[in-house]
Backbone as a printed PyTorch tensor [residue, N CA C, xyz], in Angstrom:
tensor([[[191.4950,  58.1630, 286.9680],
         [192.0490,  56.9290, 287.4660],
         [192.5130,  56.1070, 286.2710]],

        [[193.6960,  55.5420, 286.3330],
         [194.2400,  54.7290, 285.2560],
         [194.1790,  53.2660, 285.6580]],

        [[193.6530,  52.4540, 284.8030],
         [193.5970,  51.0170, 285.0410],
         [194.4640,  50.3220, 284.0100]],

        [[195.0760,  49.2080, 284.3950],
         [195.7940,  48.4400, 283.3910],
         [194.7700,  47.7910, 282.4890]],

        [[195.1210,  47.6750, 281.2400],
         [194.1530,  47.2160, 280.2530],
         [194.2580,  45.7230, 280.0020]],

        [[193.1960,  45.2500, 279.4150],
         [193.1630,  43.8690, 278.9640],
         [192.7180,  43.8890, 277.5180]],

        [[192.6180,  42.7840, 276.9120],
         [192.1460,  42.5730, 275.5420],
         [192.7390,  43.5300, 274.5140]],

        [[194.0910,  43.6340, 274.4880],
         [194.7430,  44.3620, 273.4170],
         [194.8570,  45.8530, 273.6020]],

        [[194.5620,  46.3580, 274.7410],
         [194.6610,  47.7880, 274.9750],
         [195.8500,  48.0900, 275.8750]],

        [[196.3670,  49.3130, 275.7330],
         [197.3920,  49.7620, 276.6520],
         [196.6590,  50.1950, 277.9150]],

        [[197.0190,  51.2930, 278.5240],
         [196.3180,  51.7330, 279.7270],
         [195.0010,  52.4130, 279.3580]],

        [[193.9770,  52.1220, 280.1100],
         [192.6640,  52.7180, 279.8840],
         [192.4490,  53.8780, 280.8350]],

        [[191.7750,  54.8990, 280.3490],
         [191.3510,  56.0180, 281.1750],
         [189.9090,  55.7220, 281.5840]],

        [[189.6480,  55.6680, 282.8940],
         [188.3200,  55.3300, 283.4010],
         [187.7560,  56.5410, 284.1360]],

        [[186.5790,  56.9900, 283.6940],
         [185.9160,  58.1470, 284.3040],
         [184.5380,  57.7200, 284.7860]],

        [[184.2020,  58.0520, 286.0380],
         [182.8860,  57.7480, 286.6030],
         [182.1490,  59.0500, 286.8710]],

        [[180.8700,  59.0990, 286.4680],
         [180.0290,  60.2640, 286.6790],
         [178.7310,  59.8410, 287.3500]],

        [[178.2790,  60.6300, 288.3030],
         [176.9690,  60.4280, 288.9210],
         [176.0350,  61.4680, 288.3160]],

        [[174.9780,  61.0200, 287.6450],
         [174.0530,  61.9140, 286.9470],
         [172.6800,  61.8730, 287.5980]],

        [[171.9690,  63.0010, 287.5460],
         [170.6250,  63.0820, 288.1190],
         [169.5670,  62.4080, 287.2400]],

        [[169.8550,  62.2170, 285.9790],
         [168.8910,  61.6430, 285.0390],
         [168.7490,  60.1380, 285.2510]],

        [[167.5620,  59.5920, 284.9450],
         [167.3770,  58.1370, 285.0570],
         [168.1940,  57.4070, 283.9850]],

        [[168.5420,  56.1480, 284.2370],
         [169.3570,  55.3870, 283.2870],
         [168.7910,  55.3380, 281.8660]],

        [[167.4790,  55.2710, 281.7240],
         [166.8650,  55.1940, 280.3960],
         [167.1730,  56.4440, 279.5730]],

        [[167.1650,  57.5930, 280.2190],
         [167.4390,  58.8550, 279.5270],
         [168.9190,  58.9490, 279.1320]],

        [[169.8000,  58.5210, 280.0070],
         [171.2290,  58.5300, 279.7150],
         [171.5180,  57.5520, 278.5730]],

        [[170.9130,  56.3700, 278.6180],
         [171.1090,  55.3830, 277.5620],
         [170.6670,  55.9380, 276.2140]],

        [[169.5270,  56.6120, 276.1910],
         [169.0160,  57.1920, 274.9450],
         [169.9980,  58.2210, 274.3890]],

        [[170.6070,  59.0310, 275.2550],
         [171.5700,  60.0450, 274.8210],
         [172.8370,  59.4140, 274.2430]],

        [[173.1740,  58.2360, 274.7180],
         [174.3760,  57.5460, 274.2350],
         [174.1020,  56.8040, 272.9340]],

        [[172.9530,  56.1740, 272.8060],
         [172.6490,  55.3130, 271.6610],
         [171.9660,  56.0140, 270.4950]],

        [[171.2230,  57.0710, 270.7430],
         [170.5180,  57.7640, 269.6670],
         [171.5190,  58.6450, 268.9140]],

        [[171.7750,  58.3680, 267.6120],
         [172.7910,  59.1250, 266.8730],
         [172.5610,  60.6460, 266.8740]],

        [[171.3140,  61.0910, 266.7780],
         [171.0420,  62.5280, 266.7630],
         [171.4100,  63.1810, 268.0980]],

        [[171.1420,  62.5050, 269.2010],
         [171.4970,  63.0320, 270.5180],
         [172.9950,  62.8980, 270.7800]],

        [[173.5600,  61.7480, 270.4150],
         [174.9910,  61.5100, 270.6170],
         [175.8360,  62.5040, 269.8210]],

        [[175.3860,  62.8930, 268.6600],
         [176.1220,  63.8080, 267.7880],
         [176.4370,  65.1380, 268.4880]],

        [[175.6240,  65.5340, 269.4520],
         [175.8450,  66.8040, 270.1730],
         [177.1130,  66.7820, 271.0070]],

        [[177.4620,  65.6400, 271.5390],
         [178.6400,  65.5750, 272.4200],
         [179.7110,  64.6090, 271.9270]],

        [[179.3910,  63.7270, 270.9970],
         [180.3720,  62.8270, 270.3990],
         [180.0820,  62.7730, 268.8960]],

        [[180.6620,  63.7240, 268.1390],
         [180.3760,  63.7910, 266.6920],
         [180.8280,  62.5320, 265.9620]],

        [[180.0390,  62.1410, 264.9460],
         [180.3850,  60.9270, 264.2040],
         [181.7180,  61.0720, 263.4890]],

        [[182.1880,  62.2990, 263.2770],
         [183.5030,  62.5070, 262.6630],
         [184.6180,  61.9570, 263.5490]],

        [[184.3590,  61.8560, 264.8530],
         [185.3450,  61.3030, 265.7850],
         [185.3210,  59.7790, 265.8040]],

        [[184.2740,  59.1990, 265.2640],
         [184.1210,  57.7470, 265.2950],
         [184.7260,  57.1150, 264.0380]],

        [[185.3560,  55.9620, 264.2030],
         [185.8630,  55.2220, 263.0480],
         [184.6780,  54.6800, 262.2490]],

        [[183.6150,  54.3120, 262.9520],
         [182.3720,  53.8310, 262.3440],
         [181.2190,  54.3420, 263.1940]],

        [[180.1260,  54.7010, 262.5600],
         [178.9770,  55.2140, 263.3110],
         [178.3140,  54.1180, 264.1410]],

        [[178.3790,  52.8860, 263.6550],
         [177.7690,  51.7690, 264.3800],
         [178.6710,  51.3430, 265.5310]],

        [[178.0830,  50.9480, 266.6460],
         [178.9080,  50.4880, 267.7670],
         [179.5850,  49.1470, 267.4730]],

        [[180.6890,  48.9020, 268.1780],
         [181.3770,  47.6100, 268.0980],
         [180.5020,  46.5460, 268.7300]],

        [[179.9530,  46.8840, 269.8980],
         [179.0730,  45.9680, 270.6150],
         [178.1200,  46.7820, 271.4710]],

        [[177.0310,  46.1470, 271.8380],
         [176.0450,  46.8340, 272.6580],
         [175.2440,  45.8120, 273.4560]],

        [[175.0780,  46.1140, 274.7380],
         [174.1730,  45.3710, 275.5960],
         [173.0930,  46.3740, 275.9720]],

        [[171.9000,  46.2620, 275.3760],
         [170.8680,  47.2880, 275.5440],
         [170.6430,  47.7120, 276.9940]],

        [[170.6780,  49.0190, 277.1860],
         [170.4330,  49.5990, 278.4930],
         [171.5960,  49.5330, 279.4520]],

        [[172.6770,  48.8730, 279.0740],
         [173.7930,  48.6550, 280.0000],
         [175.1390,  49.1700, 279.4880]],

        [[175.5300,  48.7560, 278.2620],
         [176.8770,  49.0860, 277.7740],
         [176.8890,  49.1870, 276.2600]],

        [[177.6800,  50.1460, 275.7620],
         [177.8960,  50.2730, 274.3280],
         [179.3530,  50.6740, 274.1110]],

        [[179.9560,  50.1070, 273.0420],
         [181.3680,  50.3710, 272.7200],
         [181.4570,  50.9100, 271.3020]],

        [[182.2470,  51.9920, 271.1500],
         [182.4950,  52.6020, 269.8500],
         [183.9880,  52.6030, 269.5650]],

        [[184.3340,  52.5090, 268.2980],
         [185.7250,  52.6240, 267.8800],
         [185.9320,  54.0400, 267.3550]],

        [[186.9930,  54.6800, 267.8340],
         [187.2980,  56.0450, 267.4220],
         [188.6320,  56.0560, 266.6840]],

        [[188.8140,  57.0450, 265.8010],
         [190.0680,  57.1890, 265.0660],
         [190.4050,  58.6700, 264.9660]],

        [[191.6830,  58.9920, 265.2570],
         [192.1320,  60.3740, 265.1270],
         [192.0830,  60.7880, 263.6640]],

        [[191.8380,  62.0610, 263.4280],
         [191.7330,  62.5740, 262.0700],
         [193.0590,  62.9600, 261.4450]],

        [[194.1310,  62.8760, 262.2140],
         [195.4540,  63.2440, 261.7100],
         [196.4360,  62.1160, 261.9630]],

        [[197.5060,  62.0430, 261.1340],
         [198.5130,  60.9930, 261.3520],
         [199.0610,  61.0610, 262.7580]],

        [[199.3090,  59.9560, 263.3850],
         [199.3610,  58.5940, 262.8370],
         [198.0250,  57.8720, 262.8640]],

        [[196.8910,  58.5940, 262.9580],
         [195.5500,  58.0110, 262.9150],
         [195.3630,  56.9190, 263.9620]],

        [[195.7390,  57.2240, 265.1930],
         [195.6000,  56.2550, 266.2790],
         [194.1340,  55.8970, 266.4820]],

        [[193.9000,  54.6570, 266.8340],
         [192.5390,  54.1970, 267.1130],
         [192.3850,  53.9230, 268.5930]],

        [[191.1730,  54.1130, 269.0650],
         [190.8610,  53.8440, 270.4540],
         [189.4600,  53.2590, 270.5280]],

        [[189.1610,  52.6850, 271.6770],
         [187.8240,  52.1510, 271.9330],
         [187.2870,  52.8780, 273.1550]],

        [[186.0760,  53.4090, 273.0220],
         [185.4350,  54.0630, 274.1620],
         [184.1960,  53.2440, 274.5190]],

        [[184.0930,  52.9040, 275.8110],
         [182.9880,  52.0910, 276.3210],
         [182.1800,  52.9360, 277.2840]],

        [[180.8680,  52.9440, 277.1020],
         [179.9600,  53.6470, 278.0040],
         [179.1510,  52.6030, 278.7580]],

        [[179.2220,  52.6450, 280.0870],
         [178.4580,  51.7190, 280.9230],
         [177.4650,  52.5290, 281.7400]],

        [[176.2170,  52.1330, 281.6910],
         [175.1270,  52.8280, 282.3660],
         [174.5450,  51.9020, 283.4350]],

        [[174.4130,  52.4300, 284.6660],
         [173.7770,  51.6410, 285.7280],
         [173.0550,  52.5810, 286.6850]],

        [[171.9530,  52.1080, 287.2680],
         [171.2350,  52.9440, 288.2330],
         [172.0760,  53.1360, 289.4870]],

        [[171.9460,  54.3200, 290.1100],
         [172.6500,  54.5410, 291.3770],
         [171.6480,  54.5110, 292.5330]],

        [[172.1260,  54.6610, 293.7440],
         [171.3040,  54.5080, 294.9470],
         [170.2700,  55.6140, 295.1340]],

        [[170.4350,  56.7560, 294.4660],
         [169.5220,  57.8910, 294.6730],
         [168.5620,  58.0970, 293.5070]],

        [[168.4190,  57.0980, 292.6380],
         [167.4640,  57.1810, 291.5370],
         [168.0290,  57.7850, 290.2700]],

        [[169.2920,  58.1130, 290.2690],
         [169.9450,  58.6440, 289.0820],
         [170.7240,  57.5530, 288.3630]],

        [[171.8200,  57.9680, 287.7370],
         [172.6120,  57.0510, 286.9270],
         [174.0910,  57.1910, 287.2290]],

        [[174.7780,  56.0720, 287.2740],
         [176.2360,  56.0710, 287.2740],
         [176.6480,  55.7960, 285.8400]],

        [[177.4020,  56.7210, 285.2650],
         [177.9180,  56.5720, 283.9100],
         [179.4160,  56.3770, 284.0030]],

        [[179.8870,  55.2350, 283.5370],
         [181.3260,  54.9560, 283.4960],
         [181.7590,  55.0090, 282.0370]],

        [[182.7990,  55.8080, 281.7830],
         [183.3680,  55.9170, 280.4430],
         [184.7850,  55.3590, 280.5070]],

        [[185.0490,  54.3700, 279.6830],
         [186.3710,  53.7460, 279.6360],
         [186.9340,  54.0100, 278.2440]],

        [[188.0440,  54.7440, 278.2050],
         [188.6430,  55.1120, 276.9250],
         [190.0300,  54.4970, 276.8520]],

        [[190.2180,  53.5990, 275.9090],
         [191.4870,  52.9000, 275.7830],
         [192.0810,  53.0210, 274.4070]],

        [[193.3560,  53.3700, 274.3430],
         [194.0820,  53.4230, 273.0860],
         [194.3880,  51.9960, 272.6540]],

        [[194.0970,  51.6890, 271.4050],
         [194.4000,  50.3640, 270.8850],
         [195.9180,  50.2120, 270.8560]],

        [[196.4100,  49.0510, 271.1970],
         [197.8480,  48.7940, 271.2880],
         [198.5270,  49.0290, 269.9440]],

        [[199.3030,  50.0990, 269.8580],
         [199.9790,  50.4680, 268.6180],
         [201.0460,  49.4420, 268.2540]],

        [[201.7240,  48.8740, 269.2290],
         [202.8050,  47.9240, 268.9350],
         [202.2810,  46.6640, 268.2680]],

        [[201.0570,  46.2830, 268.5420],
         [200.4890,  45.0970, 267.9050],
         [200.3580,  45.3220, 266.4030]],

        [[199.9860,  46.5320, 266.0000],
         [199.8700,  46.8400, 264.5790],
         [201.2340,  46.8920, 263.9130]],

        [[202.2380,  47.3680, 264.6370],
         [203.5680,  47.4830, 264.0690],
         [204.1990,  46.1130, 263.8340]],

        [[203.8070,  45.1030, 264.5720],
         [204.3650,  43.7630, 264.4220],
         [203.7450,  42.9800, 263.2820]],

        [[202.6750,  43.4840, 262.7030],
         [202.0140,  42.7570, 261.6270],
         [202.9130,  42.7470, 260.3960]],

        [[203.0100,  41.6100, 259.7070],
         [203.8710,  41.5440, 258.5220],
         [203.3040,  42.3630, 257.3700]],

        [[204.2160,  42.8230, 256.4970],
         [203.7930,  43.5510, 255.3030],
         [203.1120,  42.6000, 254.3300]],

        [[202.2240,  43.1460, 253.5630],
         [201.5910,  42.3620, 252.5150],
         [202.6170,  42.0910, 251.4200]],

        [[202.5370,  40.9430, 250.7870],
         [203.4930,  40.5790, 249.7390],
         [203.4140,  41.5350, 248.5560]],

        [[202.2630,  42.1080, 248.3250],
         [202.0890,  43.0240, 247.2020],
         [202.0500,  44.4820, 247.6590]],

        [[202.8160,  44.8240, 248.6820],
         [202.7540,  46.1600, 249.2620],
         [203.4870,  47.2180, 248.4480]],

        [[204.2260,  46.8150, 247.3950],
         [204.9890,  47.7310, 246.5450],
         [206.0900,  48.4590, 247.2950]],

        [[206.4870,  47.9390, 248.4410],
         [207.6040,  48.5230, 249.1680],
         [208.8910,  47.8550, 248.7250]],

        [[209.9730,  48.5620, 248.8800],
         [211.2710,  48.0400, 248.5070],
         [211.5780,  46.7700, 249.3120]],

        [[211.9930,  45.7430, 248.6340],
         [212.3190,  44.4880, 249.2840],
         [213.8160,  44.2610, 249.1820]],

        [[214.4750,  44.0540, 250.2800],
         [215.9060,  43.7990, 250.2830],
         [216.1760,  42.3590, 250.6700]],

        [[217.1260,  41.7560, 249.9980],
         [217.5050,  40.3990, 250.3150],
         [218.5040,  40.4460, 251.4610]],

        [[218.4320,  39.5170, 252.3590],
         [219.3550,  39.4330, 253.4810],
         [220.3160,  38.2730, 253.2290]],

        [[221.5990,  38.5330, 253.4090],
         [222.5970,  37.4710, 253.2600],
         [222.5430,  36.5540, 254.4590]],

        [[222.7460,  35.2840, 254.2300],
         [222.6940,  34.3120, 255.3100],
         [223.9730,  34.3240, 256.1130]]])
């Protein structure tokens, strides 16, 4: 399912999973680096530390592709109990808006060729 994004993202990919495990176990698998490494290697993360975390409920990580153009994305994991004693895991994966980065001005000391424009 595709949702329109907010807060600087293009379209987000939203995936919902119903798991038999209790929320505490799912949360531990998401937050514990040794367990998370099995399914989300730190090489895929821009930083090993999360962007934000609400204990037991939600954690957000920033990811970066390993090859040019090195696109960045934010993946959010939301954990909540379901009606049958298991867990609903929602994964929201959003590509960071590339056009916002392209609009940023060059640094004055960027060593790029500077051309004068005639008025």
